[in-house]
C-alpha positions as CSV (number, residue, x, y, z in Angstrom):
1,M,114.8,125.1,190.9
2,P,116.3,126.6,187.7
3,D,119.7,125.3,186.7
4,R,121.0,128.8,186.4
5,L,120.1,129.4,190.1
6,I,121.9,126.3,191.2
7,E,125.0,127.4,189.1
8,A,124.9,130.9,190.7
9,M,124.6,129.4,194.2
10,N,127.6,127.1,193.5
11,A,129.7,129.8,192.0
12,V,132.3,131.8,193.9
13,P,130.4,133.4,196.8
14,R,128.9,136.6,195.7
15,W,125.6,138.6,195.9
16,L,123.1,138.0,193.2
17,T,122.5,141.0,190.9
18,E,119.1,142.7,190.8
19,S,118.4,141.2,187.4
20,E,119.3,137.7,188.7
21,V,117.0,138.1,191.7
22,D,114.2,139.1,189.2
23,E,115.0,136.3,186.8
24,F,114.9,133.7,189.6
25,G,111.7,135.2,191.1
26,I,113.2,135.3,194.6
27,G,112.9,139.0,195.3
28,V,109.2,139.0,195.8
29,D,106.9,138.3,198.7
30,D,104.9,135.0,198.6
31,P,101.3,136.2,198.1
32,M,100.0,133.5,200.6
33,W,102.5,134.6,203.2
34,K,101.7,138.3,202.7
35,D,98.0,137.7,203.0
36,R,98.4,135.8,206.2
37,W,100.8,138.4,207.6
38,D,98.3,141.2,206.7
39,S,95.6,139.3,208.5
40,I,97.7,139.0,211.6
41,N,98.6,142.7,211.6
42,A,95.0,143.7,211.2
43,Q,93.9,141.4,213.9
44,S,96.6,142.6,216.3
45,R,95.3,146.2,215.8
46,G,91.7,145.1,216.3
47,I,90.6,146.2,212.8
48,S,89.4,144.5,209.6
49,K,91.9,143.7,206.9
50,Q,90.1,146.1,204.6
51,E,90.6,148.9,207.2
52,Y,94.2,147.9,207.6
53,Y,94.8,148.2,203.9
54,S,93.0,151.6,203.8
55,R,95.2,152.9,206.7
56,M,98.4,151.6,205.0
57,Q,97.5,153.4,201.8
58,R,96.7,156.6,203.6
59,A,99.9,156.4,205.5
60,R,102.0,155.8,202.4
61,E,100.4,158.9,200.8
62,Q,100.6,161.2,203.8
63,C,104.1,160.2,204.9
64,A,105.7,159.9,201.5
65,A,107.5,163.3,201.7
66,I,109.1,162.4,205.1
67,H,112.7,161.1,204.6
68,D,113.8,160.9,208.2
69,E,113.3,157.3,209.4
70,P,112.1,158.0,212.9
71,A,109.7,160.7,211.7
72,Y,108.4,158.5,208.9
73,G,107.8,155.7,211.4
74,Q,106.0,158.0,213.7
75,C,103.8,159.3,210.8
76,Y,103.2,155.8,209.4
77,F,102.3,154.1,212.7
78,G,100.4,157.1,213.8
79,I,98.0,156.4,210.9
80,V,98.2,152.6,210.7
81,G,98.3,152.1,214.5
82,F,100.6,150.1,216.6
83,S,99.8,146.4,217.2
84,R,98.6,145.5,220.7
């Protein structure tokens, strides 16, 4: 663990800045965890992981212009599918 991260954690309670999150590398998904999570999501939908990725990409493209959260979710999950 970097010394600066320990110092920031021990400082007066505050939120880390975006640059600190980037510097410490704690604002990104763990690739192993993400891969496993994607496998679980694909399996729960009864599709391959490749098909899951294809649907997610299609949903991001087709739903991008929708800014209303419920409508975006309906669009996104309409394409990706709901887990069983």
